[in-house]
C-alpha positions as a LaTeX table, in Angstrom:
\begin{tabular}{lrrr}
\hline
Residue & $x$ (\AA) & $y$ (\AA) & $z$ (\AA) \\
\hline
Met1 & 70.27 & 140.81 & 98.62 \\
Ser2 & 73.50 & 139.06 & 97.79 \\
Phe3 & 73.65 & 135.33 & 97.24 \\
Met4 & 77.02 & 134.75 & 98.94 \\
Pro5 & 76.11 & 135.60 & 102.58 \\
Thr6 & 73.04 & 133.38 & 102.31 \\
Val7 & 75.05 & 130.35 & 101.21 \\
Ala8 & 77.72 & 130.98 & 103.86 \\
Gly9 & 75.05 & 131.26 & 106.54 \\
Leu10 & 73.55 & 127.87 & 105.67 \\
Gly11 & 76.74 & 126.00 & 106.57 \\
Thr12 & 77.15 & 127.70 & 109.93 \\
Ala13 & 73.56 & 127.83 & 111.15 \\
Gly14 & 74.43 & 127.65 & 114.83 \\
Thr15 & 75.96 & 124.17 & 114.71 \\
Val16 & 79.48 & 123.47 & 115.86 \\
Arg17 & 81.27 & 120.69 & 114.01 \\
Glu18 & 83.89 & 118.97 & 116.15 \\
Leu19 & 86.61 & 116.62 & 115.04 \\
Pro20 & 85.79 & 112.93 & 115.51 \\
Met21 & 89.12 & 112.36 & 117.30 \\
Ser22 & 91.53 & 114.28 & 119.44 \\
Pro23 & 94.14 & 116.37 & 117.60 \\
Tyr24 & 96.78 & 114.17 & 119.24 \\
Ala25 & 95.23 & 111.12 & 117.58 \\
Tyr26 & 95.64 & 112.76 & 114.17 \\
Trp27 & 99.27 & 113.48 & 115.03 \\
Ala28 & 99.85 & 109.87 & 116.11 \\
Ile29 & 98.20 & 108.49 & 112.95 \\
Ser30 & 100.29 & 110.74 & 110.70 \\
Leu31 & 103.50 & 109.78 & 112.55 \\
Ala32 & 102.67 & 106.07 & 112.30 \\
Ser33 & 101.88 & 106.43 & 108.58 \\
Phe34 & 105.16 & 108.22 & 108.00 \\
Leu35 & 107.10 & 105.49 & 109.82 \\
Val36 & 105.35 & 102.73 & 107.84 \\
Leu37 & 106.16 & 104.45 & 104.54 \\
Leu38 & 109.74 & 105.03 & 105.69 \\
Gly39 & 110.04 & 101.33 & 106.52 \\
Leu40 & 108.70 & 100.42 & 103.08 \\
Leu41 & 111.24 & 102.72 & 101.46 \\
Trp42 & 114.01 & 101.25 & 103.62 \\
Ala43 & 113.03 & 97.71 & 102.56 \\
Phe44 & 113.84 & 98.54 & 98.94 \\
Arg45 & 117.21 & 100.20 & 99.57 \\
Asn46 & 120.01 & 99.20 & 97.19 \\
Thr47 & 117.57 & 97.35 & 94.92 \\
Ala48 & 118.96 & 99.05 & 91.81 \\
Ala49 & 122.43 & 97.70 & 92.56 \\
Lys50 & 121.08 & 94.16 & 92.89 \\
Tyr51 & 119.53 & 94.24 & 89.42 \\
Asp52 & 122.23 & 96.25 & 87.65 \\
Thr53 & 123.58 & 95.34 & 84.21 \\
Pro54 & 126.31 & 92.67 & 84.15 \\
Ala55 & 128.84 & 95.05 & 82.54 \\
Arg56 & 128.57 & 97.57 & 85.38 \\
Val57 & 128.64 & 94.83 & 88.00 \\
Arg58 & 131.78 & 93.34 & 86.38 \\
Asp59 & 133.84 & 96.50 & 86.68 \\
Gly60 & 132.53 & 97.36 & 90.13 \\
Gly61 & 130.33 & 100.24 & 89.00 \\
Asn62 & 132.98 & 102.78 & 90.00 \\
Gly63 & 133.42 & 104.24 & 86.54 \\
Ser64 & 136.77 & 102.64 & 85.76 \\
Arg65 & 136.63 & 100.99 & 82.37 \\
Gly66 & 139.84 & 99.01 & 82.41 \\
Asp67 & 139.66 & 95.41 & 83.61 \\
Ala68 & 141.38 & 92.10 & 82.93 \\
Gln69 & 139.16 & 91.43 & 79.93 \\
Gly70 & 139.95 & 94.71 & 78.22 \\
Ser71 & 138.07 & 97.93 & 77.91 \\
Pro72 & 134.37 & 97.58 & 77.06 \\
Gly73 & 133.39 & 98.57 & 73.56 \\
Ala74 & 130.55 & 100.71 & 72.28 \\
Ser75 & 128.20 & 97.72 & 72.21 \\
Asp76 & 128.55 & 97.23 & 75.98 \\
Pro77 & 125.39 & 98.33 & 77.87 \\
Gly78 & 127.36 & 100.53 & 80.27 \\
Ala79 & 129.58 & 102.15 & 77.63 \\
His80 & 127.43 & 105.22 & 77.03 \\
His81 & 129.02 & 107.21 & 79.88 \\
\hline
\end{tabular}
């Protein structure tokens, strides 16, 4: 006799396991979780621009390197581009 059908039969010995909640409740919980995580993500939007390096903030961050103070040199933190 094979071992596999015996083990499979133990888990389904005439009992029916039902979900503890309605399937609609699982859907509502997953939607609410998604919206909470989306709100958390939205709260941190544009955070990188707020804490950017002073050299990139000075020239507007648009990639133009010429400004009133002259072109940034190789020692400037944003000069590697």
